[in-house]
C-alpha positions in Angstrom: 0.0 0.0 0.0 1.3 3.4 -0.9 0.6 6.4 1.3 1.9 9.9 0.4 2.9 12.3 3.1 0.4 15.2 3.1 -0.6 17.9 5.6 -3.9 19.6 6.2 -2.6 22.7 4.4 -1.6 20.8 1.3 -4.5 18.4 1.1 -7.8 19.4 -0.4 -9.6 16.8 1.8 -9.6 16.3 5.5 -7.5 13.3 6.6 -9.3 10.8 8.7 -7.5 8.2 10.8 -9.8 5.3 11.3 -8.6 3.5 14.5 -10.0 0.0 15.2 -9.2 -3.4 16.8 -7.8 -2.9 20.3 -7.0 -5.0 23.3 -10.6 -5.8 24.5 -12.6 -8.9 23.9 -14.6 -7.0 21.3 -11.5 -6.7 19.0 -13.1 -8.7 16.2 -16.4 -6.7 16.3 -14.3 -3.5 16.0 -12.5 -4.8 12.9 -15.9 -5.7 11.3 -17.2 -2.2 12.1 -14.1 -0.6 10.5 -14.6 -2.7 7.3 -18.1 -1.3 7.0 -17.0 2.3 7.5 -14.1 1.9 5.0 -16.6 0.6 2.4 -19.0 3.5 2.9 -17.0 6.7 3.7 -17.1 9.3 1.0 -13.7 9.1 -0.6 -14.4 12.3 -2.6 -14.6 14.2 0.7 -12.1 12.4 2.9 -8.6 10.9 2.7 -8.5 7.8 4.8 -5.7 6.3 6.9 -6.7 2.9 8.5 -4.9 2.2 11.8 -5.3 -1.1 13.6 -4.4 -1.9 17.2 -3.5 -5.5 17.8 -4.8 -7.5 20.8 -1.3 -7.0 22.3 -1.6 -3.2 22.0 0.7 -2.6 19.0 -0.4 0.2 16.6 -0.1 -1.0 13.1 -0.5 0.4 9.6 -3.1 -1.8 7.7 -4.1 -2.1 4.1 -7.3 -0.3 3.1 -8.9 -3.6 2.1 -12.3 -4.0 3.9 -12.9 -7.4 2.1 -10.2 -8.9 4.3 -11.9 -7.7 7.5 -15.1 -9.6 7.4 -16.5 -12.5 9.5 -15.4 -15.7 7.8 -16.8 -19.2 8.7 -18.2 -17.8 11.9 -14.7 -16.5 13.0 -14.0 -12.9 13.8 -11.2 -11.0 11.9 -8.0 -9.9 13.6 -5.7 -6.9 13.1 -2.7 -9.1 13.0 -4.1 -10.7 9.9 -4.1 -7.4 8.0 -1.2 -5.5 9.5 1.5 -4.4 7.0 4.2 -5.7 9.2 4.4 -7.9 12.3 7.2 -5.8 13.7 6.4 -2.3 12.4 5.0 0.2 14.8 2.8 3.2 14.1 2.9 6.3 16.4 0.1 8.9 16.6 1.0 12.5 17.4 2.7 13.0 20.7 1.8 16.6 21.3 -0.6 19.3 20.1 2.3 21.0 18.2 2.3 18.4 15.4 -0.3 15.9 14.1 2.2 13.9 12.0 1.9 10.1 12.1 5.1 8.0 11.9 5.5 4.4 10.8 8.7 2.7 11.8 10.2 -0.8 11.3 13.4 -2.3 12.7 16.5 -1.4 10.7 14.5 1.1 8.5 14.3 4.8 8.4 11.0 6.0 10.0 8.5 7.1 7.4 6.3 10.1 7.9 2.7 9.3 6.8 1.5 12.9 7.0 -0.8 14.7 9.4 -4.2 13.7 10.7 -7.1 16.1 10.8 -9.6 14.0 12.7 -9.7 10.5 14.3 -12.7 8.2 13.9 -12.4 5.8 16.8 -14.1 2.5 16.2 -12.8 0.6 19.2 -15.3 -1.2 21.4 -14.8 -2.0 25.1 -12.0 -1.1 27.5 -8.8 0.5 26.2 -10.6 2.5 23.5 -14.3 3.1 24.1 -13.8 3.9 27.8 -12.0 7.3 27.6 -8.5 6.0 27.4 -8.1 6.7 23.6 -10.1 9.9 24.0 -7.6 11.1 26.7 -4.7 10.4 24.4 -6.3 12.4 21.6 -7.1 15.3 24.0 -3.4 15.4 25.0 -2.4 15.3 21.4 -4.9 18.1 20.4 -6.4 15.9 17.6 -10.1 16.2 17.0 -12.1 12.9 17.2 -15.6 11.6 16.7 -17.7 10.9 19.8 -17.9 11.5 23.5 -15.1 12.9 25.6 -13.2 11.3 28.4 -15.9 11.6 31.1 -18.9 10.4 29.1 -16.9 7.6 27.5 -15.7 6.3 30.9 -19.0 6.5 32.6 -20.8 5.0 29.6 -18.4 2.0 29.6 -19.1 1.2 33.3 -22.6 -0.2 33.7 -22.7 0.6 37.4 -21.8 4.3 37.1 -24.1 4.6 34.0 -27.0 3.5 36.3 -25.9 5.8 39.1 -25.8 8.9 36.9 -29.0 8.0 35.1 -30.8 7.5 38.5 -29.5 10.9 39.7 -31.2 12.5 36.7 -34.5 10.8 37.4 -34.3 8.1 34.7 -35.4 4.6 35.5 -33.0 1.7 35.8 -33.5 -1.9 36.9 -32.5 -3.6 40.1 -28.8 -4.6 40.2 -25.9 -5.4 42.4 -22.1 -5.1 41.8 -19.5 -7.7 42.6 -16.1 -5.9 42.9 -12.8 -7.7 42.7 -12.2 -7.7 46.5 -15.7 -9.2 47.0 -14.6 -12.4 45.3 -11.3 -12.8 47.1 -12.6 -14.4 50.2 -15.3 -16.9 51.1 -16.9 -14.3 53.3 -17.0 -11.8 50.5 -18.4 -14.4 48.1 -21.1 -15.4 50.5 -22.2 -11.7 50.9 -22.2 -11.3 47.1 -24.4 -14.4 46.7 -26.8 -13.1 49.3 -27.1 -9.7 47.4 -27.8 -11.6 44.2 -30.4 -13.7 45.9 -32.3 -10.6 46.9 -32.7 -9.8 43.2 -34.6 -13.1 42.6 -34.1 -15.4 39.7 -33.4 -15.4 36.9 -30.6 -12.8 36.7 -28.1 -11.7 34.1 -24.4 -11.8 35.1 -22.3 -9.4 33.1 -18.8 -8.0 32.9 -19.3 -4.5 34.2 -17.1 -2.8 31.5 -17.7 -4.8 28.3 -20.1 -4.8 25.5 -21.3 -6.8 22.4 -23.0 -9.2 24.8 -19.6 -10.9 25.5 -19.3 -12.8 28.8 -23.0 -12.6 29.7 -24.8 -15.5 31.4 -28.5 -15.9 32.2 -28.7 -17.6 35.6 -31.9 -19.5 36.3 -30.6 -21.6 39.2 -28.5 -20.5 42.1 -26.1 -23.4 41.5 -25.1 -21.7 38.2 -24.2 -18.4 39.8 -20.5 -19.0 40.7 -19.6 -20.3 37.2 -21.4 -17.3 35.6 -19.5 -14.9 37.8 -16.2 -16.6 36.9 -17.1 -16.3 33.2 -17.8 -12.6 33.5 -14.6 -12.1 35.4 -12.6 -13.5 32.5 -13.5 -10.3 30.7 -13.6 -7.9 33.7 -12.8 -8.4 37.4 -15.8 -6.2 38.2 -19.1 -7.9 37.6 -22.6 -6.5 37.6 -25.7 -8.7 38.2 -29.1 -7.4 37.0 -32.5 -8.7 37.7 -34.5 -10.0 34.8 -37.1 -7.5 33.6 -40.4 -8.5 32.0 -41.0 -6.3 28.9 -39.9 -5.4 25.4 -36.3 -4.7 24.6 -35.9 -1.5 22.6 -33.2 0.7 21.3 -32.9 4.3 20.1 -30.0 6.1 18.4 -28.9 9.6 19.2 -27.0 11.9 16.9 -25.7 15.4 17.6 -26.8 17.9 15.0 -25.8 21.6 14.8 -28.8 22.5 17.0 -28.3 19.7 19.5 -28.9 16.0 19.9 -31.8 14.3 18.2 -33.2 10.7 18.5 -33.9 8.3 15.7 -36.9 6.2 15.2 -36.6 3.3 17.7 -35.9 -0.4 17.1 -37.1 -3.5 18.9 -34.8 -6.5 19.4 -36.5 -9.8 18.5 -34.3 -12.6 19.7 -34.1 -15.5 17.3 -35.5 -19.0 18.0 -33.3 -21.1 20.3 -31.7 -18.1 22.2 -32.4 -17.2 25.8 -31.4 -13.6 25.2 -29.6 -11.3 22.8 -26.1 -12.9 23.3 -23.0 -12.5 21.1 -23.9 -15.3 18.7 -27.5 -14.2 18.3 -26.3 -10.6 17.7 -23.4 -11.2 15.2 -23.5 -14.8 13.9 -27.1 -15.9 13.7 -30.5 -14.6 12.7 -31.9 -12.5 15.5 -33.8 -9.5 14.2 -33.9 -5.9 15.0 -37.3 -4.5 13.9 -37.1 -0.9 12.6 -39.2 1.0 13.3 -40.4 -0.7 16.5 -44.2 -1.2 16.7 -45.0 1.4 19.3 -47.8 3.9 19.7 -47.1 7.5 18.9 -47.0 8.3 22.6 -44.5 5.4 23.3 -42.3 6.5 20.3 -42.3 10.1 21.6 -41.4 8.9 25.1 -38.5 6.7 24.1 -37.0 9.4 21.9 -37.3 11.9 24.7 -35.7 9.5 27.2 -32.9 8.7 24.8 -31.9 12.4 24.5 -32.2 12.8 28.3 -29.9 9.9 28.8 -27.4 11.3 26.2 -27.4 14.6 28.0 -27.3 13.2 31.5 -23.9 11.5 30.7 -22.7 14.6 28.8 -22.3 12.5 25.6 -21.2 14.1 22.3 -21.5 13.0 18.7 -23.4 9.8 19.0 -24.8 7.1 21.3 -27.2 4.2 21.3 -29.5 4.0 24.3 -31.0 0.6 25.2 -34.4 0.4 27.0 -36.9 -2.0 28.4 -40.6 -1.1 28.1 -42.0 -3.0 31.1 -45.3 -4.7 31.1 -46.6 -2.1 33.5 -45.8 0.7 31.0 -42.6 2.0 32.8 -39.4 2.8 30.8 -36.1 1.5 32.1 -32.7 2.4 30.6 -30.7 -0.8 30.3 -27.4 0.9 29.2 -25.9 3.5 26.9 -23.3 2.8 24.2 -21.1 5.8 23.4 -19.4 4.0 20.4 -22.1 1.8 19.0 -21.4 -0.7 16.3 -21.4 0.3 12.6 -21.4 -3.2 11.1 -23.7 -3.9 8.2 -26.2 -5.4 10.7 -25.8 -2.9 13.5 -28.9 -1.2 14.8 -27.4 2.3 15.1 -26.9 3.1 11.4 -30.0 1.2 10.5 -32.2 3.3 12.8 -30.8 6.5 11.3 -31.3 5.2 7.8 -34.9 4.6 8.7 -35.1 8.2 10.1 -33.8 9.7 6.8 -30.0 9.8 7.4 -28.3 7.2 5.1 -25.0 5.5 6.2 -22.5 7.7 4.2 -24.3 10.8 5.4 -24.2 9.6 9.0 -20.4 9.1 8.8 -20.1 12.6 7.2 -22.1 14.3 9.9 -20.0 12.7 12.7 -16.8 13.7 11.0 -18.0 17.3 10.4 -19.1 17.6 13.9 -15.7 16.5 15.2 -13.9 18.9 12.9 -16.0 21.8 14.2 -15.4 20.8 17.9 -12.2 21.8 19.7 -10.3 19.5 22.0 -9.8 20.5 25.6 -12.3 21.8 28.2 -15.7 22.7 26.6 
């Protein structure tokens, strides 16, 4: 792949660094998301620099070849498979003085790849979606798409998402948190089991700071609880356990326009036959359906769109977010979680909801990039 060194002053088009992959268990989902964006971004308006982060944390220059970044035979793709070199290392700007990106390999002269105007982060999970990458970009003075450090961090942690939403008067379901120290002694484990027991069964045991339905177990019998907690702890030492709620599972996409955030038409998750809940396989591999628009009354549609924007603003989100809800059988709305960097895969609900609202995929990417270019880094 040939990349010429350019700068914002020389180039007619803004230069977008698309950053994906990462160290979390959602690495493969991120690669698939990046492939979809690379296929759809308007090349007449933007120059693109794809940057992959391996599961070991190495930043790598990758080929602009989305066909190599797809799910194959049920297996998720990996940045190491598409990296230009297994030893080369890419470095983003180190200070606000320069936005130059450098590619270096052992024994070779470092190569300047030019300057970056804006970063489109497509990382999911810890070490990317949780404010860590956003903090690096703030330090470097590089504009980026999406929420800042605080909203990204709070939105990644399901416990603190719920705490903030509750403080703003938004409904959340019953839950308890099992912290790492709670599981280090038999006394702590017994207390954690008792707290879970107060929620009733079934419950959902989840990694507290993960997404894409990875590491989640539906527990219907108390004898299954310890194994479910250990499975969640494989992805995050902090675990959240949520009571099962009776109702419909709905989603709403929020996008920041020039005059403020707006909500899309909502979607309803219809879990495919044979699945207990909307787990990883049902979401990405098999045939679960997201019905867009959801079959709601006008009043219900207005309510979910209003609550989605309220949740977006409660967490001080920017750019975009997907807000997940339950509409309970008694008519109450409960916010399940908020995703500050929702998936952009071909089957992801976020772009599909906006397409149904009148904002097609390529325009959605363009709006996000233009908003990031307008926005300064730093305190705001």
